C-alpha positions as CSV (number, residue, x, y, z in Angstrom):
1,X,-21.6,5.3,7.0
2,X,-19.3,7.9,5.7
3,X,-21.0,9.9,2.9
4,X,-18.5,12.9,2.6
5,X,-14.8,13.3,3.1
6,X,-12.4,16.2,2.7
7,X,-8.7,16.1,2.2
8,X,-5.7,17.7,0.4
9,X,-4.4,14.9,-1.5
10,X,-5.7,11.6,-3.3
11,X,-3.2,8.7,-3.3
12,X,-4.1,5.9,-5.7
13,X,-2.9,2.3,-5.9
14,X,-2.8,1.2,-9.6
15,X,-3.5,-2.5,-10.1
16,X,-7.4,-3.2,-9.3
17,X,-7.9,0.3,-8.2
18,X,-7.4,2.3,-11.3
19,X,-6.7,-0.5,-13.7
20,X,-8.2,-3.8,-14.0
21,X,-5.3,-5.9,-14.6
22,X,-6.6,-9.1,-13.0
23,X,-6.9,-11.1,-16.4
24,X,-3.3,-10.5,-17.2
25,X,-1.9,-10.9,-13.8
26,X,-3.7,-14.2,-13.1
27,X,-2.5,-15.5,-16.7
28,X,1.1,-14.7,-15.8
29,X,1.1,-16.3,-12.2
30,X,-0.9,-19.3,-13.4
31,X,1.7,-20.2,-15.9
32,X,4.4,-19.4,-13.1
33,X,2.8,-21.8,-10.8
34,X,2.7,-24.5,-13.5
35,X,6.4,-23.9,-14.3
36,X,7.4,-24.3,-10.6
37,X,4.8,-26.7,-9.3
38,X,3.2,-24.4,-7.2
39,X,-0.5,-24.5,-5.7
40,X,-2.2,-21.7,-7.4
41,X,-4.5,-21.1,-4.5
42,X,-1.5,-20.5,-2.1
43,X,-0.1,-17.9,-4.4
44,X,-3.1,-16.1,-5.5
45,X,-3.9,-15.7,-1.6
46,X,-1.1,-13.3,-1.1
47,X,0.0,-11.8,-4.7
48,X,-2.6,-9.1,-4.9
49,X,-1.2,-5.8,-3.8
50,X,2.2,-6.8,-3.1
51,X,5.4,-6.5,-4.8
52,X,6.5,-9.4,-7.3
53,X,9.8,-9.6,-5.1
54,X,7.7,-10.6,-2.0
55,X,5.9,-13.3,-4.2
56,X,9.4,-14.8,-5.3
57,X,10.8,-14.8,-1.8
58,X,8.1,-16.8,-0.7
59,X,7.7,-19.4,-3.4
60,X,11.1,-19.4,-5.4
61,X,13.6,-17.7,-2.9
62,X,16.5,-19.0,-5.1
63,X,15.2,-16.5,-7.9
64,X,14.2,-13.5,-5.4
65,X,16.2,-10.8,-6.8
66,X,15.1,-7.4,-7.9
67,X,16.5,-8.0,-11.4
68,X,14.4,-11.2,-11.9
69,X,11.3,-9.4,-10.4
70,X,11.9,-6.7,-12.9
71,X,12.1,-9.1,-15.8
72,X,8.8,-11.0,-14.9
73,X,7.0,-7.7,-14.3
74,X,8.1,-6.4,-17.6
75,X,7.2,-9.8,-19.4
76,X,3.9,-9.7,-17.8
77,X,3.3,-6.0,-18.6
78,X,3.3,-6.9,-22.4
79,X,0.0,-8.8,-21.9
80,X,-2.7,-6.2,-22.2
81,X,-5.6,-8.5,-23.2
82,X,-8.6,-7.7,-21.1
83,X,-6.8,-5.0,-19.1
84,X,-9.1,-2.0,-18.8
85,X,-9.6,0.9,-16.8
86,X,-11.8,0.8,-13.7
87,X,-15.1,2.6,-14.6
88,X,-14.7,6.4,-14.1
89,X,-11.0,6.4,-13.5
90,X,-9.9,7.9,-17.0
91,X,-12.3,10.8,-16.6
92,X,-11.3,11.4,-13.0
93,X,-7.7,11.3,-13.5
94,X,-7.9,13.7,-16.4
95,X,-9.4,16.4,-14.4
96,X,-7.2,16.4,-11.3
97,X,-4.4,18.9,-10.7
98,X,-1.1,17.0,-11.2
99,X,0.4,18.3,-8.0
100,X,-2.5,17.1,-5.7
101,X,-2.6,13.4,-6.2
102,X,-0.1,10.6,-6.6
103,X,0.3,6.9,-7.5
104,X,1.7,4.4,-4.9
105,X,1.8,1.0,-6.5
106,X,3.7,-2.3,-5.8
107,X,4.4,-2.7,-9.4
108,X,8.0,-1.8,-10.7
109,X,8.4,1.5,-12.5
110,X,8.6,-0.2,-16.0
111,X,5.4,-2.0,-15.5
112,X,3.7,0.8,-13.9
113,X,4.5,3.4,-16.6
114,X,3.6,0.8,-19.5
115,X,0.2,0.3,-17.8
116,X,-0.5,3.8,-17.5
117,X,0.4,4.5,-21.0
118,X,-1.8,1.8,-22.3
119,X,-4.6,3.3,-20.7
120,X,-3.6,6.8,-21.8
121,X,-3.7,8.0,-18.2
122,X,-1.9,11.3,-17.3
123,X,0.9,11.0,-15.0
124,X,1.0,12.9,-11.6
125,X,4.1,14.7,-10.3
126,X,4.4,12.1,-7.6
127,X,4.7,8.6,-8.9
128,X,5.9,5.9,-6.4
129,X,6.5,2.4,-7.6
130,X,7.8,-0.8,-6.0
131,X,11.2,0.1,-7.4
132,X,11.6,3.2,-5.1
133,X,10.8,1.7,-1.7
134,X,12.7,-0.7,0.5
135,X,9.5,-2.1,2.3
136,X,6.5,-3.0,0.2
137,X,2.8,-3.0,1.5
138,X,1.5,-3.4,4.1
139,X,4.5,-1.4,5.2
140,X,3.5,2.5,4.8
141,X,6.9,3.5,3.2
142,X,5.2,4.0,-0.4
143,X,2.3,6.1,1.0
144,X,4.4,8.1,3.2
145,X,6.9,8.9,0.7
146,X,4.1,10.1,-1.7
147,X,2.6,12.4,1.2
148,X,6.2,13.8,1.8
149,X,6.8,14.6,-1.7
150,X,3.4,16.2,-2.1
151,X,4.1,18.4,0.9
152,X,0.8,17.0,2.6
153,X,0.3,15.6,5.9
154,X,-0.6,11.9,5.9
155,X,-3.8,12.8,7.9
156,X,-4.9,15.0,5.1
157,X,-4.6,12.2,2.3
158,X,-7.2,10.0,1.1
159,X,-6.1,6.6,-0.2
160,X,-7.9,4.5,-2.8
161,X,-7.1,0.8,-2.4
162,X,-8.4,-2.7,-3.7
163,X,-6.5,-5.0,-1.5
164,X,-6.1,-5.7,2.1
165,X,-2.2,-5.3,2.2
166,X,-2.5,-1.7,0.6
167,X,-5.4,-0.8,3.2
168,X,-3.2,-1.8,5.8
169,X,-0.2,0.2,4.5
170,X,-2.4,3.4,4.4
171,X,-3.7,2.8,7.8
172,X,-0.3,2.3,9.0
173,X,0.6,5.6,7.6
174,X,-2.2,7.3,9.4
175,X,-4.3,7.8,6.2
176,X,-7.9,7.5,5.6
177,X,-9.1,4.9,2.9
178,X,-11.8,4.3,0.3
179,X,-12.0,0.6,-0.7
180,X,-12.2,-0.2,-4.4
181,X,-14.2,-3.5,-4.5
182,X,-12.7,-5.3,-7.6
183,X,-10.1,-7.9,-6.6
184,X,-11.4,-8.6,-3.2
185,X,-14.8,-8.8,-1.5
186,X,-16.0,-5.7,0.7
187,X,-15.8,-8.0,3.8
188,X,-12.0,-8.6,3.2
189,X,-11.1,-4.8,2.9
190,X,-11.6,-4.0,6.5
191,X,-10.3,-0.6,7.7
192,X,-11.7,1.3,4.8
193,X,-14.1,4.1,5.7
194,X,-16.5,3.3,2.7
195,X,-16.5,0.9,-0.2
196,X,-17.5,1.5,-3.7
197,X,-17.4,-0.4,-7.1
198,X,-16.1,2.3,-9.1
199,X,-15.4,6.1,-9.4
200,X,-18.8,6.5,-11.0
201,X,-20.0,5.7,-7.3
202,X,-18.3,9.0,-6.2
203,X,-18.3,12.8,-7.0
204,X,-14.8,14.3,-6.5
205,X,-14.2,18.0,-6.7
206,X,-11.2,20.2,-6.1
207,X,-11.2,23.7,-4.9
208,X,-8.0,25.3,-6.1
209,X,-8.4,28.4,-3.8
210,X,-8.4,26.3,-0.7
211,X,-6.5,23.4,-2.1
212,X,-9.1,21.0,-0.6
213,X,-10.8,18.1,-2.2
214,X,-14.6,17.0,-1.5
215,X,-15.4,13.5,-1.9
216,X,-19.1,12.8,-1.9
217,X,-20.2,9.1,-1.9
218,X,-23.2,8.4,-4.1
219,X,-23.7,4.8,-4.1
220,X,-21.7,2.9,-1.4
221,X,-21.7,-1.0,-1.3
């Protein structure tokens, strides 16, 4: 088992990785399923970690437009009940240098920025959302875009992800992954080098002289 990693950039997914949005996400999609006579289990089996437009394409193709996806995301983002930061995320993000980490989320920009503001998270210089990519996860476009904008080679990036689609996107981009076990089981997060419950299970230090992060695993699952 991996106990320590070094890298030059940290790339984070958002939902389920930095912020537990599960209560709000599930409330919205349950109502959506009810309105459109969709079996909940079928939708929930694929909605985590992918763009809303991909969900619409599969279940309501007649409404699968970017405009409608943005509308439902903005509507869903207003519901903050039960939405909380993953343990340790707030303190971690506030100590990271803004130019050495990035967000890569499937959420649209409006929703992502609102969720960040709701948690009083700092914003990195590179903030890639589903609004800025042509291909959603598991395609690596988002992660590769963040890597390029940071000026860091993909192999020198470590990705934090909670969903199979996101892990596959990172692997497809030749990046290493730490799995955050929140929305999925450890067994379903195949491909991650190590699995943890939260950031309290890690020690992350940044050396500004070398530009290198050292990630030490304290308590792996």
